[in-house]
N, C-alpha and C positions, 0 to 999 in steps of 0.2 A: 504494500500499500504506499503511495506517496506521502513524503512527510506532511506536506500541506493538508492532505486529507486527513491525516492523523490527528493534527492539531486542531483542526477546524472541527472535526467530530468531538474532540475532548472538551472543547470550549463551549460546545453546545450543551454538554452534560454537566459540567462544573463551574463554568464562567472563566472568563479570560484571565482574572486575578489568579486563579488556581492552576494554570498551565504555564510553565516557564519553557523557554528554549535558549534562555541566556547560557552560555557555555559554562560560565563560572557556578551558577547553580547546578547544572548538569553534573559537573566534576564533583561538587560537594556532595550532592545526593548518591554519586557512584562510589564514593570514597570508601575504600576498604584497608582495614589495618593490619594487613598482612605484611610481614617485615620488608620483603623486597620493594613492595608498593611505596611504604613509608620512606626507604631508602631513596627510591627513584624520586619522589616528592621533594625531598632534601634538595636533590640535584636539579630541580626545576623541570623534571619529565613527568608526563602524566601518560603512560602507556596504559589507557583504558578506552574501551569502545565508547564511541558517543551515542548515548540515547537520542531518540528524536526530541524527547521534551521529558520533563518531571511534571507529573499530574498530583497535586494534593487533594486527597479526598477527606472528607469530614464526617461521613456517615455510612452505615453498612448500604443504605439504598445507592449511595453515590459509588461505593466499591463494586457492587453489584452491575450497576450500568456501566461503569468503566470497563469492567473485567468482559462483560457481555460485548461490548463493541470491540474491544481488542480481540477478543476470541474469534468472533465472526470475521475478522479482517486479517487474522492469523499475524497478529503483531506481537512479538515476544514481549513478556512483562517480567519486569525485576521488582518483587514485593520488598519494601521497605518500612521500618518504623524507627526504632532508635539509631540505626546505622553502625552498631558497635562491631560489625563482622570483622573477623581475622582470618577468613578462609576463602576470599574472593566469591563470597557467597550472595553479594547483592550488586555486584557489577552487572550492568547491563549488556545485553547484546547489541550489535551497532544496529542502529536504527530502531532498536525497541523502546519501550516505555518505561520509566519507574514510577511505579505508583506508591506515593509516600502517605502512609496514615497516621503521622505523627500528630496530625491536628485531633485525631479522635482520641482526646484526652480528658476522660472524666471517670470519676467513680461513682458507678450507678447504684450500688447498695453495700452498706456495711450492716452485716446481720450478726449481732453478738449470741443471739440463741444459737443459730444454726454453724457458728464459728466460720462464716465464709465472707468473702468480699468479691464483689463483682466489679469489673473495671473495663473500659474500652481498650482496643489494642496499642493506641498510642500514649496511654497513660504510663508516666514514668514510674519505674520501680522505686526509686529513692524517695519519690514523692508519696508513694503509697506506704512505704515503710515509715516515714517520718509520721504520717496520719496517723497510723496504727499505734507507733510507739507513744504519741500523746495520749492514746485512749488505753492504753495498758497492755497493747498486742504487738505483734511481729508476724512478718510474712515467713520468718524463718529462713528466707533465700537472700543471700547474700554473695553474687558473683562479683568478681573484680570489677566487672562493667557495671555495676550497681549505678555509679553516677550518672551514666548516659542510657542505660538499658530501658527497654519499653516492653509492656507485657506480650504484645503480639510476637515479637521476636523470640522473647525468653521461651515462649512454648514452640515456636517453630524451629528452633536449635535444639530441643531438649536440654535447657540450661541446667546448670547446678550450681550451688553456693558454697561459700567457705564454711557454712554451718551444716554440712549435708550428713554428717556422721550421725547426727541428730534428727534431721528433719526431711533428709532426703533431697532428690532432685526435683525439677519442676513437674516431672510425672507424677511424683508422689503427693504435691500438692494441688494439681488441677482437678477441680470437681466436675465443671462442664465447660463448653465453649460454644461459641457461634463462628461459624465460617462461610466463605463465600467460594462456589466453585468456579472453574474456568470459564462456565457459560453463563454465570451470574446466578446460579441457583444459592439460595441461602439455605443452610442447614443448621440445625441445632441440637446440641447433646444436653439434655437436661442434667440439673445439679441433685445428684443423689449420692448417699455414701457408699453404696455398692449395689451392683445388680447382677444377675446371672440370666441375661436375655440375649445370648449370643456374643460375637465378639466385640471388644471393648472399642467403639469406634472413636474415641479420643484419640486413640493411637495412629488413626490415619494422618492426624494433623500434628501431633506432638512429634517434633524432630523430622518433619518432612521438608523444612526449609523452604516452604512456599511452592514446593513442586506439585502439590496435589491440591492446594486450596489456600486461600487467604483469610487467617485467623483474625475475627475483628472484635472479638469479646471474650473475656475470660472470666471464670469464677474459681478463686483459689480458697483453700483452708486458712484460716488465721490461728495463732496460737498465743496463749498467754505469755507475757513478757515480763521477766523478773530479773534485770541486769544487776541488782544489787545483791541478789543470791548466787552470783557466779561464782566458780572456783577456778582458778588458772595458774599455770606454773609451766616454766620452761626447763629443759634438762640438756646437757651434752652426753652424747653415748658415742661408744666407738664404732662409727661407720654406719653405712646405709644398711647392710645385710643385718647387723644386730639390731638397727631401728625396727626394720621392716618384721623382724621375729617378734619384737616387743609389741609392735601395733596388732600384729596378728592375735597375739595372746589376749590383750585387751578386748578386741571385739568378739573373737571366739568364746571368751568367758561370758560375754553379754552386756558388758559396759559400753554405753553410748555418750562419750563425751560429744559435744557440739562441734569441737575443732579438735582435728587429730592431723597434726602436721610434722613431716620429717624432712628436714632439709640437708642434702648432702654437705661435705667440707667446702666443695666449691663455692655451693650458694651462700654458706655461710661467711665465706672470704668476700664475696662480691655483693651481697645483699644484705648481711647482718654485720657488717664491720668487724669480723673476727670475734664475736661475744663468745666463743668457746675457745678451749684450749686447742692450739693449732692441731689439724687433722681430724678433730671431731665432727660429728654430725650433730645438728640441732633438732630437738623435738618441742612442739608447742602444743599445749592443751588447753581447752575451756571447757568446762562442764556448764550446762544451763539449764534452767527449770526450777522447781522448788527446792528450797534449802537442804531438805533432807536428802534429795536425790543428789544434789552436786556435791555435799560431803561425802556420801558414800561412794560417789563414782570418783571423785579426787583422791580419796584415800585409797581406792583400789587401783587406780592410775599409778600413783605414787608407788605403791608396793610392788607393782609389775614391772616398772620401767626400771626401779633400782634392782630389782633380781636379775635384770639384763645388764647391770652394771652402770646404768646412768647416774649422773650427779645433778643435783637440783641447782638451777641458775635462778631461782626465784621469779617473780613475776614480770620483771622490767622488759625482757624481750617480748613476752607476749603483749603487754600494754602497748610497748611501741609498735609491733606488727598491727593491732587493731586500729590504732591511729593512722597507720601510714599503707595499709594494705592496698587501698584503691587510688594511691596517688597518680600511678600511671595512666589511669583511666580518665581522671581528670583533666589533663593535658597530654594525650597521646604525642601531639606533634611536637611538644617542647621535648617530651623524652627522646622522640626519635631525632631530633636535632642535637640533643646531647651525645648520642651514639655516633652521630655523622661526624659530629666534630672531633671525636675520638678515633675516627677511620674505622668504626665498626658498623656491621651489619647485623643485627641481633634481633632474635624472637624467642617463641616458645613452640612446643608441639606435644600434646598430651595423649596419653595411650592408656589402657588398663588392661589387666591379665590377673588370673588367678595367683594365690599365694605361691604356687609350686613353679610358676612362670615368671613371676614379676621381677625377681633379683636377676635371673638370667639375662632378661631383656635390657634391665639396666644397665648391668656389666657389659653386654655386648655393644650396645650402643655407645656407651662412654669410651670402650677401647677402640672402636672402629673409626669413629668421626676423626679423631686426631691422626690416625694412621692413614685413612682414605681420602681427606680433604685437607690440602696443602695449606690453604690459608684460614684454618680452624684456629680461633683464638682461645675458646674455652666451651665446655659443654658440662654441664651438671645438671641437677633434678631435684624434685621433692616428690612426696606422696602426700596428699591432701585430701582425699575421698576415699574412704575405707568400708569394706562390707564383709559380712561373714565368711565369703569366699574368695576376696581378693582386694586388690586395690588399684590406684593408678599411679602412673609416674608423668609428672609434668616437666618435661625436659627445656632446659634453656640452654641457648648456644649463642655464640657470636662468631663472626668471620671478619677477618680483615678484609676490609671492602676494596676491591678492584674498580675498574672503570663502570659507570653505570650499565652498561650493556651487558655486563655479566652478573648484575644483581640477581636476576631470577634464576639463573642456571646454577650459580653458586649456591643459592638458598635451597633449591630443589635437590641438589646433590646431599644435602644433610638430611632432607625430608626423606628423601629415597632409602637412606641407610636406616632411618628410624622405622619407616613402613616396613622394610623387608626383615628387620631382626624382630619386629613384634609380629609379623604375619608367621614367621618361620616357626615361632615358639607359641603360636595358637592365641595370642592375645587380640585386643582390638584396636585398630589404628585411630580411633576417634573417642576420647572419652566424654568430652562434653561441648567441644567447639563444633562439632559436626563436620560434614564432608566438605560443604563448599564447591568450588571447582577444582581446587588444588589436590583434592584427596580422590576425586572421581575415578581416575584410572585404577586405583586399588581397590575398589567396591568390588568387581567381581571376586577377587581372593577374599576379601572381608566377609561377604554374604555366602559365597559358595553355591550349592544348589538352590538355595532360596533365593537369590538374586532376580531370576527371571520373573518372580511374585511382583517386583517393583514395577516392571515393565507392565504387567496385566492391570495393576492398580492404575498406573498412569494412564494407559489406553482407555481404561474406563472413565477416569474422573478427568482427563484433560487429553482428549484424543488428537487436538491439533498442536499438542505440544508447546504451548504458549507459556506456562507458569515456569520461571527460572531454569529454562533449558540448560543442561550440562551440569546441573547440580546433583549429586548422588547417582544420577544414571549418564551413561555415556552418551 
């Protein structure tokens, strides 16, 4: 479809003020925070396809009308709310349209009896959390993107927060939702605590990254908030492997601290100003809830980690982490500029695996990157989301930057190693950031014989393949 016809059609639906063809606005709406894109922007390079326009929608009705129009004319759609993607997940295709729902910003219902809150997809998570905190409640959801994330994107990417060991991921918090399909059909999944009436259709949209529908409304659980009753403490421990064994014992024995973090010696050096004895790993714990529970949890954690040789560092490292844990998200461009001035291209990549696999993946990645990537500056990682049967590793790495034309290939050489070492040992190549486009090529290996089901869903719900093409599915 010709660009002028796309724009005229959208203007007729949402008005001239809500359709922008200004390149600066298109680039801002297409912005992804993956490491090599941030590095390119520091060089003044914008290697991203140019959308035909950005359309701002303000209601489910407008989302429906816009998607129906674009689908009928086979125009690619890049769905967007908060714009905190780090996976090339919201970049448009050339000539496509960015559909931005950040104007859909409203808490629709706060229900203290049913312990749930309903909000439109563009409502900022930080606003919701502050709204609840003032009333003695919390979402329990605190991803590092909290300062910029909005509800629709959190659901669409299967987000998880730093308090996940107690509260779970977004899939554990989401009660019901409203979504719009590619052809404009509006579907609602009602709010109930549980039901046994067939497949759980919420999961068509949780983690679909906008490929199966556009989430427009969410209802989430809320929890009592007792920050004064928290227990917290930090420990140094003799390396990552020992730390993982201690975490496994805590979780397997049935304790659920809200925060369970293990930072390897490299991250202690890079991120925590060497707050441990040289060569030691750092463990951070927070227990949250009623005072009797936090006391019992804290006593158990303390006993278990000390059994594994940990030494208490007191509460200050945890307190500092709580204050500064989201600093990078408040100004990602400033952080990128700091790395750029140091001559570094830096980023993260998170994977997950069972307890029997995770340590081997961590060791293999940390050994192979310095050996196989000549300009590797450092690689380290931390575990921050643990389960009865396993945990995650959030790898952090930096490369000595070469000329800007090599940024993507250098970056992907590191990602390739992480993907290969994870897949070869049975782990998952994405714990919580999603696939985006940069992991799509590994999705057939990730899903195996179940992968074709994704295409059958896509063919049924989006036969013209207009919704976020190239994300998750090749």
